[in-house]
Steps between C-alpha positions, in 0.01 A plus 500: 500500500469157342250466217388148413488558126501126430135495603409781261601338172395166356582354159183347357659313208833337423740710293535382140796727426706763682294805593810717501758587235687172544810474280673195649402135542713410801432665832769756582727380779478690827786443743279564803234246394483243780271261306592511130305183420178653630575823314555312173167322541315828560683656203392209278138533614488876448628452146218254430736211437470130583760325712810380315671198653873473566532145369756262647578694816522340843175441692643338813691799638219759495251231609708433812500873577124514444443221751761574766609861451400809694226729371730697269666186362162340438375802308810513279485125442133522401574729207814310403285187478227686317752593232576130441153433363354151457782294660437676831125430514490148649739573791323831560162327527648271764646800682164678482325204663756484780497873565120515497463204733749656742266797546309491826149640516618711794753667269223600260245620755418865550647703783488857629746630239367284215130429565448342157769238554781398266462358151651149477588575138803706599754218471832503317411187300181672381698807394735275303219315323334828406833616355524178296171591333328282240685170571378513861130546419378142462695368802350782710151418370551147631586644842162677509363151567743429786336378823687764703323838482832679550640345182181589309518860622866536404441348155212739432715795603788392276270454200367850551853635507578325171209692350364466148739216414302292752162549331455122464464485879184712500244220521666329797555835674129571456425176684735612777268793573281243675785360712431459871811704587485878470863537387442267207190697403674833552804408290290338228293818465812713467650258248190505280520877484859479379394241243200717403275194517218353709259795520192286565667301777639817658156661501370199694740565791439873542297404808772278650513500880861622502573858397835400347317284248240769426774760463703293256197387302394861445851602396523201266175605332640851461801354318277292273308815407204502258503122481376499859198725436253244636663532843381861541200421728725313742757778492229756580417301811865520606477880512339445840766255620644553847855491359627819338735293283210297364302818433798657323549201271129488423515864390811424294322211328 
């Protein structure tokens, strides 16, 4: 039998240090690892460390793979670019705009196997910018004001993946909770939870028309914790929500 354990465990805060008896700084090499760049980024995050840039390395080669490569090549290129830090940000922002604008609404719509639809944030350029970390924050904040909702949604998702290093984005992300597009609102709510900011704004969208927004707002308030105490009445109302995921997150909060 297959047990979906990934749905049973959820980290509520970013790690500040290794939670295991970690004796080495560099991630041990594993010959069977098909995506070492991704693994290094996860290793860095689990150790509570900021991104460290590989200064002076080539941007053009991995950028070409990010734009024109197959899915595997794009993923590897994303984390190679993320490791380059600040010099990769400007070309990655351009790539993010192009990739987001190439998305068709039909590609994101729900279907029988995925009734909730697909998140436009799942783009290789967004993964790369999240891996860059702090140097990518302000450029991504600017993209939250882009006229294209797909770009706004992707930028919000990337800022949430950067996490606490993106705390300066909290005020603009709070404004995004009022966006006309549900994916922008949904991703902004998730991002604010990862930043542990915006409790008052999140409480105001607990009655959003879309369950994805309500679900993420409740989870974000759970991550914020005692600082979101004034949201309790709204969370109590969600205990009667038609969505079991919303009810679960309300209980968690």
